[in-house]
C-alpha positions as CSV (number, residue, x, y, z in Angstrom):
1,P,97.4,114.1,5.4
2,V,96.7,111.5,8.6
3,V,96.5,113.6,12.1
4,V,96.8,111.2,15.1
5,L,94.6,112.1,18.2
6,T,95.4,110.0,21.3
7,G,95.1,109.8,25.2
8,H,98.8,108.9,25.1
9,R,101.5,111.0,25.9
10,E,104.5,108.8,25.6
11,I,107.6,110.1,23.4
12,D,107.9,107.1,21.9
13,V,104.4,106.5,20.6
14,A,104.4,110.0,18.9
15,V,107.8,109.3,17.3
16,A,106.3,106.1,16.1
17,T,103.3,107.4,14.5
18,I,105.4,110.5,12.7
19,K,107.3,108.0,11.3
20,A,104.6,106.2,10.0
21,G,103.7,109.0,7.5
22,A,101.0,111.3,10.8
23,E,101.1,115.1,9.5
24,Q,100.7,115.6,13.4
25,F,100.2,113.9,17.0
26,L,98.2,115.6,19.2
27,T,97.1,114.5,22.5
28,K,94.0,114.9,24.3
29,P,92.0,117.2,25.3
30,I,92.0,119.4,22.5
31,E,90.3,122.7,21.5
32,L,87.8,121.8,18.8
33,A,88.6,125.4,17.1
34,A,92.2,124.4,16.8
35,L,91.9,121.1,15.6
36,R,89.2,122.8,12.5
37,T,91.8,125.0,11.7
38,M,94.5,122.6,11.5
39,V,92.5,120.1,9.5
40,R,91.8,122.4,7.1
41,R,95.3,124.2,6.8
42,L,96.6,120.3,5.9
43,V,93.8,119.8,3.3
44,E,95.1,122.9,1.8
45,Q,98.6,122.1,1.8
46,S,97.8,118.9,0.2
47,L,95.8,120.8,-2.6
48,F,98.6,123.0,-2.8
49,V,101.1,119.7,-3.1
50,R,99.2,118.2,-6.1
51,R,98.4,121.6,-8.0
52,D,102.2,122.0,-7.7
53,R,103.3,118.6,-9.4
54,A,100.8,118.7,-11.9
55,G,102.3,122.2,-13.1
56,E,105.5,120.6,-13.0
57,V,104.3,117.7,-15.4
58,R,102.8,120.4,-17.7
59,R,105.3,122.5,-17.7
60,A,107.9,119.8,-19.2
61,R,105.9,118.7,-22.3
62,Y,105.9,121.2,-25.4
63,E,102.9,122.9,-25.7
64,P,101.6,125.3,-28.5
65,E,98.9,127.7,-28.4
66,P,95.8,125.4,-28.8
67,F,94.1,128.2,-31.6
68,L,97.1,128.6,-33.5
69,G,96.3,129.5,-37.2
70,R,94.0,131.8,-39.2
71,S,91.5,129.1,-40.5
72,A,88.0,129.6,-40.2
73,A,87.7,126.3,-38.7
74,I,90.2,127.0,-35.5
75,R,88.4,130.7,-35.1
76,D,85.5,128.6,-34.9
77,L,86.6,126.2,-32.5
78,E,88.3,129.1,-30.2
79,H,85.0,130.7,-30.1
80,E,83.3,127.7,-29.3
81,A,85.6,126.8,-26.8
82,K,85.7,129.9,-24.7
83,V,81.9,129.8,-24.3
84,V,82.5,126.4,-22.9
85,A,85.3,126.9,-20.6
86,G,83.6,128.6,-17.8
87,A,80.8,125.7,-17.5
88,E,80.8,122.9,-15.0
89,S,79.0,120.3,-17.3
90,P,81.5,117.5,-18.9
91,V,83.0,118.4,-22.4
92,L,82.9,115.7,-24.9
93,L,86.4,116.4,-27.0
94,Q,86.3,114.5,-30.6
95,G,88.7,114.1,-33.1
96,E,91.6,113.0,-35.1
97,T,94.4,111.5,-33.1
98,G,96.9,113.8,-32.5
99,T,94.7,117.0,-33.4
100,G,95.7,118.4,-29.5
101,K,92.6,117.0,-27.6
102,G,94.9,116.8,-24.7
103,L,96.0,120.4,-25.3
104,L,92.2,121.7,-25.6
105,A,91.7,119.6,-22.4
106,R,94.5,121.7,-20.1
107,W,93.7,124.7,-22.1
108,L,90.1,124.0,-20.9
109,H,91.2,123.6,-16.9
110,A,93.2,126.7,-17.1
111,H,90.6,128.9,-18.0
112,S,87.9,127.4,-15.9
113,R,86.5,128.3,-12.1
114,R,88.6,125.1,-11.2
115,A,92.3,126.2,-12.9
116,K,94.2,127.4,-9.4
117,Q,93.1,123.3,-8.5
118,A,94.5,120.0,-9.7
119,F,94.5,118.8,-13.7
120,V,94.7,115.0,-13.9
121,D,94.8,113.0,-17.0
122,L,95.0,109.8,-18.1
123,N,94.9,107.7,-21.6
124,C,92.2,104.6,-20.9
125,A,93.8,103.8,-24.3
126,G,95.4,99.7,-24.1
127,L,95.0,99.5,-19.9
128,S,92.9,96.5,-18.9
129,R,89.5,96.6,-17.0
130,E,91.2,95.5,-13.5
131,L,94.1,98.4,-14.1
132,L,92.2,100.8,-15.0
133,D,89.3,100.2,-12.3
134,S,92.6,100.5,-10.1
135,E,93.3,103.9,-11.3
136,L,90.5,105.7,-11.5
137,F,88.8,104.6,-8.3
138,G,92.1,103.6,-5.9
139,H,91.8,100.4,-4.1
140,A,92.0,99.8,0.0
141,K,95.0,97.6,1.3
142,G,94.3,93.6,0.7
143,A,91.9,94.6,-1.7
144,F,93.7,91.6,-4.2
145,T,97.0,90.0,-4.1
146,G,100.0,92.7,-4.4
147,A,97.7,95.3,-2.7
148,L,100.6,95.7,-0.3
149,S,98.8,99.0,1.3
150,A,95.6,101.6,0.1
151,K,96.0,103.2,-3.0
152,P,93.8,106.6,-3.7
153,G,92.8,106.9,-7.6
154,L,92.4,109.7,-9.9
155,F,89.1,110.5,-9.2
156,E,90.3,111.8,-5.5
157,T,93.7,113.5,-6.7
158,A,91.4,115.5,-9.1
159,D,88.9,116.5,-6.0
160,R,87.8,119.7,-7.0
161,G,90.1,120.0,-10.2
162,T,89.4,119.1,-13.6
163,L,89.8,114.8,-14.7
164,F,90.7,114.3,-18.5
165,L,90.2,111.1,-19.5
166,D,91.3,110.4,-23.0
167,E,90.6,107.8,-25.4
168,I,87.3,106.9,-23.1
169,G,85.8,105.3,-26.3
170,D,88.5,101.9,-25.6
171,T,87.1,102.0,-21.7
172,E,85.4,98.4,-21.6
173,V,81.4,98.8,-21.4
174,S,81.3,97.0,-17.7
175,L,83.7,99.5,-16.5
176,Q,81.4,102.5,-17.7
177,P,78.8,102.4,-15.3
178,K,80.8,103.3,-12.4
179,I,81.8,106.7,-14.3
180,L,78.8,107.3,-15.1
181,K,77.8,107.5,-11.2
182,V,80.9,109.5,-10.4
183,V,80.1,111.8,-13.1
184,E,76.5,112.4,-12.1
185,E,76.5,111.5,-8.3
186,K,80.1,113.1,-7.3
187,R,80.1,109.4,-5.4
188,F,82.3,106.3,-5.8
189,R,83.7,103.1,-3.4
190,R,87.2,102.4,-4.0
191,L,88.1,98.7,-4.6
192,G,87.8,96.3,-1.7
193,E,85.5,99.2,0.7
194,V,82.2,99.2,1.6
195,A,81.8,102.9,2.5
196,E,81.4,105.3,-0.3
197,R,83.5,108.4,-1.1
198,R,82.9,112.1,-2.2
199,V,84.6,114.2,-4.9
200,D,84.1,117.5,-6.4
201,I,85.6,116.8,-10.2
202,R,85.2,118.2,-13.6
203,L,84.5,115.4,-16.1
204,I,86.2,116.1,-19.8
205,A,86.5,113.2,-22.3
206,A,88.0,112.6,-25.2
207,S,88.1,109.9,-28.2
208,N,89.0,109.7,-31.9
209,L,86.2,107.3,-32.5
210,D,82.6,107.8,-33.5
211,L,81.4,107.3,-29.7
212,G,77.7,107.4,-31.3
213,L,78.3,105.0,-34.1
214,A,79.9,103.0,-30.9
215,V,76.5,103.2,-29.2
216,V,74.9,101.9,-31.7
217,E,77.0,98.9,-32.3
218,K,76.9,98.3,-28.1
219,R,80.3,99.1,-27.6
220,F,79.3,101.9,-25.4
221,R,76.9,102.6,-22.8
222,A,74.1,105.0,-24.4
223,D,73.7,106.7,-20.7
224,L,77.4,107.6,-20.2
225,Y,77.5,109.2,-23.9
226,Y,74.3,111.1,-23.4
227,R,75.8,112.4,-20.2
228,L,79.0,113.0,-21.7
229,N,78.0,114.5,-24.9
230,T,76.4,117.6,-23.3
231,L,78.8,119.5,-24.6
232,T,80.8,118.7,-27.3
233,L,84.0,120.4,-29.4
234,R,85.3,118.6,-32.5
235,L,89.0,119.0,-33.5
236,P,89.3,120.1,-37.3
237,S,92.3,117.1,-38.7
238,L,95.0,119.4,-40.6
239,R,93.5,118.8,-43.8
240,E,90.6,120.8,-43.3
241,R,93.2,123.7,-42.3
242,P,95.6,123.9,-44.7
243,E,96.8,127.3,-44.2
244,D,97.3,126.6,-40.5
245,I,100.0,124.6,-41.1
246,A,103.3,127.0,-41.7
247,A,102.2,129.0,-38.5
248,L,102.6,125.3,-36.3
249,A,105.5,124.1,-38.2
250,E,107.1,127.5,-37.2
251,S,105.9,127.1,-33.9
252,I,107.6,123.9,-33.4
253,L,110.9,124.7,-35.0
254,D,110.7,128.0,-32.4
255,H,110.6,125.6,-29.5
256,L,113.0,123.1,-31.2
257,G,115.9,126.0,-31.6
258,V,115.2,126.8,-28.4
259,E,116.3,122.6,-27.0
260,T,119.2,122.6,-29.5
261,G,120.4,126.2,-29.4
262,K,120.0,126.9,-32.8
263,R,118.1,128.8,-35.2
264,L,115.9,126.9,-37.1
265,E,113.7,128.5,-40.4
266,L,111.3,127.1,-43.2
267,T,112.1,127.7,-46.7
268,A,109.0,128.9,-49.0
269,G,110.1,124.9,-50.8
270,A,109.6,123.2,-47.2
271,V,106.6,125.2,-46.4
272,E,105.2,124.5,-49.8
273,Q,105.8,120.0,-48.9
274,L,104.3,120.7,-45.8
275,R,100.9,121.8,-47.5
276,L,100.5,119.3,-49.8
277,Y,100.9,116.0,-47.5
278,D,98.0,114.9,-45.8
279,W,98.9,114.5,-42.6
280,P,97.3,111.5,-40.8
281,G,99.0,111.8,-37.6
282,N,98.4,116.0,-37.2
283,I,100.1,117.8,-35.3
284,R,101.6,115.3,-33.6
285,E,103.1,113.8,-36.9
286,L,103.8,117.4,-37.4
287,H,105.8,117.8,-34.6
């Protein structure tokens, strides 16, 4: 939020300032206590808007219970997740594609001390270094051709909340030191700026790659891996929990039934066919 404090009292200046995007137009002299209260209120309002927008996106998604089922594998994961949720350290989620890493990340945020703040997520797969740099750290006006205005990055958007970086193993090695600096020091620079900015975030990262092997093969930085590997949760594949497939399928059908206005059920034969398939795409493919 932008607050303008000026010695010019002209009405046309005030109108132009508000039209340009300022939240408040104040003239000197001003009581500092009043200014402090106004700034605090505007910051809280900005955080509320971010949380509300993030909530709208989450509500639009189909998100089943992350620990649905009765298998030992999913019960173990639930126990470990409950222990990890209250911590402030980074979390690394490992598992095959489609096992629900994004769903678990949102669950961890919802059960953390930051639950009332923003949850921001980004899939790093397929993004160029330049685009990912701009998305994460933001840029100043004129930082590059086409940067017609300043843009805050996702680290700023997630301030006080949680940032979830999916497929972090796909980030270029040259960008990883900048991510590590934010995780360790809570400081970063926008592209094209000199001054550093501070943020308070909790990072949750996920990958379907073996990051330990990627470190050995020099495709992932060891220092970032060791920092992320403080708390690790491994999500089981559907092949490891076939007894949960029926419950998951019924949950998905209940959701589809609401969307279509029909009552959808699984026959015993259908359940057996689902159990016999090996589901390389896991829960995403099942859906």
